[in-house]
ROGULUM-572989 format. One record per residue (C-alpha): x negated, y, z. Coordinates in steps of 0.02 Angstrom, whole numbers, plus 50000, padded with zeros to 5 digits. Each point is the difference from the previous one (the first is absolute). Example, Ala and Ser with C-alpha at 12.3 -4.5 7.8 and 13.67 -1.06 7.14 Angstrom:
BEGIN
493854977550390499315017249967
This chain:
BEGIN
502464992550425498915014150061500035015049883498635013050011500705017749992498805014049959499875017349933499705002749814498144999249968499775016849920498135001849973499254996049832499054983849976498575010149927499845008950168500014983450090498634993549886498945015450025500144999250189499654981350017498594997749876498884992650134500934983549983499994984550109498644990349914501244989549902499794997849812500765013449892501614994749915500695010549857501745006550031501274991249888500675010349857501585000849898501824998150048499664985550117498905010650111500465017749957499905014750117500495000950183501604991250045501025015750030500455007049829501215014650007501444998549879499814981449962501524988750013499854981950053498764991249886499304982349989498114998450020498594988650054498465005350099498464989250012499345006850164501664997050089499994981849945498184998250052500335007350173501504988550027499024985249930498705002850135501314999850136500834984649925498374990250013499775004750183501625001350095501194986850065501605001749899501374991550101501485011849979501684992949943499715009349838498104999749983499075016149964499204991749849500534987449869500144982450070498374991049971499115015849943498474997550110499784981849949500175004249815498755014250013498754989550096500154986349869499795012749859498465007250083499254982750026500294995849818498965015349955498694996350133500365016950082499355005650168500175017950060499775010050159501804995750038499404982150030498445005250093500955011450119501584989550010499794993650178499645017250068501475007749907501224986350048499495000550184500335018650016501614998849898500634986350117499525010150153500885015649936501494995149889500425018649977498595000549873501204992049875500815017249985498445005149905500734990649853500985015649958498485011349987499594996449818501725006049946499495018050039498515000549881499785000249812498454989049990498804989250097498715013849992501185012550081500484987650134498174996150039499585018350017501435002950121499434985050104498215006450000500575017550050501044992950144498574989350065498775014549996501275011150088500244986250130501865000649967500155018250053500875010949869499215015450078498284993449952500434999249815499455017949975501475004649889501875001050039500454990449844498724986350025500604998650179501624993049930499044985249928499204996550169501685001150087500764988049873498644986850016499875001850189501864996950020499674981649960498224999250068500005010650158498574992350099498144998749963500164981049994501445001549876498995011549889498524988250007501174986449938500595011749863498225003849947499574981549988501634996049911499785014049873498224994749959500584982049984501405003649878498885011349895498854985049980501504988549969500535011949862498284999649921499774981249996501784993949974501545010950013499655012549861499974986349868501424990250080501135015350008499665004749818500424982449944501625000150099500545016649925499794992549827500904983950048501465009550076500175013649868501674992849942500624999850180499485018250023500935004949842501544990350057499995008750170499905017049914501484995449889501034993350144499605014950112500495012249862501664990949993500345000150187499125015850060501525011349970501024989150119498715002850137499885018849975501365005250122499354988750139498205005649976500455018449995501154999350151498674990950103498705013049948499024987749894500155010449842498364995749915498654987050004499184984749929500564982049994498314991850015499904982149934498754990950111499244982749972499844994450181501705005750064501524989450038501775005950038499345009650150499365015049903499125015750060500605018050002499065016250034500795017150019498655011549934501055015650032501065012149902501304986149974498764989849898499804981550038498884985949943500894983250011498964984349976501014985449932499724982449936499204999549826501044986849907499004986349913501114999349845501225011049906501434988950061499505003950178500115018949974501505002250117498884995150147499235017449995501735008150014500444988450144498455004950099500275018449960501774999350069499364991450157498735013950029501065015349965501364994950123498805000050149500505017150067501844995349988499834982850080498805005850136501275013050054501354986750009498904988650105499375013650118501775005850034500594982450044498664991750105499775000450188498395004350092499884981750050500064994749817498645012649963498894993250138500284981849954499555002349817501724994749939500245017349926498524996849886500864984849927501565010349973498975013349910499254987449879501664991449964500895016849985498835005349860500384984049904501875001250029500005018749966499134997449834501344987549952501385012250047499185013649897499794988549850501814994550013500575018150003498885006249859499564985349886501154985550046499384989349856498344998450094500764995450170499944981049987498235000849932499485011250146500674987450125499144985349915498375009649992499985003950185500494982350047498514993949899498865013550071500444994150175499684981849956501844995550017500944987849891500805008749852501714992649958500474996249822501695008450022500445016350087498575005550114501025011150115500334987950144498184994250004499395018049987501065006250144499484985150107498155002949963500085018550044501275001450142500505016550078501195004750141501655006349931499775017850070498335002149910500704993349837501515011550015498855014750035498974996349844501574999749894500595016050082498335008549967500094994549818501755007349985499375016650066498465000549889500874994549840501495011150037498915015650004499785011849856
């Protein structure tokens, strides 16, 4: 998985609003309020909390309807696009996302790196803030120096990291306008209904995380992931999203379980995401230049995150280990055995012995620290 690394966005959202009031011509959308939207992602002093954010789900929903999702563990829930298209048809919904679909898909296929833009929403507190940053970047033509303010320049640098060319930013402009319209005609009501339907699942995740969070504390602290948000997201599968917004504060997007009984799924995805730095080090230290060039190293990286998450779960919360393995087998479309899942799990996510040993060694070092 590609993880965007950026500086902490330090300027106030009021300043961003004041400096981008010209807009892009898209309809105005009120910023969400309350705990589910809140203030900017980076909140000094907060420990890991469980939240939901409408604009993050909307942004990922847009990508899910456009991109080819063929990874071993899909980016999005299996069948998500088909279910959403059926839901939209049942409501007789058409938005700019449909009108501009061919144009958006063509450019996305021509430049697969645009999928890294999925992470962008994680850095903002609301759709309104995200739109303003996109508008600012487009008007500055992707040049932070043209922002007119050192703090606003950080927004331009952040957006331009995923959309560096004029053609990329034109895609971004079209995509942003399309999802704003999608939000207006469909997603706002759909998201609200899902929050109500999954309220018991949200409560169960909070309860389960309160139970297991102390076990994760040492690992998170020793990997400099001291604070952040576990963000329950409707479109996501076991391949979550993580954004380092700076100052050792992270936003980790995970699967939003459908029922209270499925609450452990959020913990599984969280473990998968927070081991990335550890597993990536193990892979990078144990692959050859030829494996890098051939793309084999990328397969190792993906499997290492899954296997590393299992190792972390076994070390910290062993009662969840078998469930973790079953979940990732299902997420990958593999057969889930009725008995012990270990053999099937290890076969589905193979790794060379040196990489696996390096992951275990890294875990020993991290968990052995103060």
